N, C-alpha and C positions, 0 to 999 in steps of 0.2 A: 384442529384437533378438538372435537367435541365429546365431552364425557357426560352427555345427557342422561345415560343410563345410571351413572353414579350419582348424579344430582337427583334423579327420580328416586332412587333407592334411599338417599339421604332423607328426602322429604317424606317418604312413605312410612318411615319408621316412627313418626309422631301420631299422636291422636288426630282425628279428623279436623277439629277446630284449629289446631296448629298447622296441619297440612294446608287447609284453605288459605290461611294468611300467608304461608310461605309460597304457595302457587300464585297468590295475588301479587306479592312483592316481586317475585320471579317475572311475571308478566309485565309488570311496570318498568322494571329495569331493561328487560329484553326489548321493549318498545323503544327504548332511547338508544340502545346500543345493540342492534339486531346482528351485526356482524361479529360480535365479541364471542370468544370461546367460552364454553361453560366448563368449569373445571371444579375439583374438589382440592382445596388448599387449606392447610391447618385444620383439617377434618370438617371444613364448612364449604358449602357451594360458594363459587365466586365467578365473576365475569372478567375475562382478561383480553386485553388488546394491547400488545407489546408488553404490558405488565398488568398485574392485577388491578382493576379499577375499583371494585367494591366486593365485599364479602357480606354474607347474611347467614343467620342461624336461627334454629328453633329452640324455644325453652317453654317451660310449663305455663308461664303467665305472660310471656312477651315474645316478639321477634326482635332478634339483635340485627342491627344493620351497621356495617363497618366500612365507611367510605374514606377512611384515614383522617388525620387530624385537621388539615387545612380546610376542607369543606365544612367540618363541623364549626370551626372558628368563623368562617365566612357566614354561615347560615345560623349562628347561635341565637340570634333574636327570634328567627321563625321557629326554633326548636325549644322555646321556653316552656311549652306545654308537655314536653317529653323529658324523660330521665336521659341524660346524655353525659358523656365523659370526653376525654381528649380524642379518643378514636372510635366511640361507639355511640349508637342511639338505640334506645329501647322503645319499640312500638307495642303497647299493651294489646293483648289479644281481644279485649272487650271493647276497643275503640276502632273506628275505621282508619285504614291507612291514609296518611296524607299524600295522596297520589302526586299532585302537583309539586309538592316540596320534594318528594323523592325524585321525581323526574329532573328538577332543577339541580339537586345535588349530583345526580348521576352525570347530567351534562356538564356541570362544572368540572367534575372529576375527569371526564373524558377529555375536556379542553385542557386541563391542567397537565394530564399525561402527555398529550400530544405536544404541548409547548416545551416539556423537558426532555422528551424522547427524540433524538435526532432521526430524521427521515432517512431511509436508505436511498442512495442515489444509484440509479441504474446506470451502467457504463453503456455508452453508445457505441455501436460498431461502425467503423468507417471501412468502405469497400474500396 
């Protein structure tokens, strides 16, 4: 279930400078989790595999990135140059996105969700 049209609509409502950063962040996330569904949840774009992995949003002066609390705790030393709280990180529009750090956070979150989400077991048929 891909809602790319809704995500595109969300991003296109912002000024070009914000759109550019949102598309860049979108591409960074998608490269790490290409099979994830793109959805709108809590009025923000999100990537979902079994459950939502990360959310992101545009603002006047920054891009909000929401990978949940544990990844922020794990990566807090690498985040010291950014404004962050328990569940959110702010990337200023006038600075480059920290691509490698975002990739590591998304990969951590994917691994975290895979570890806590039980895998479905397929029933085998016997003839």
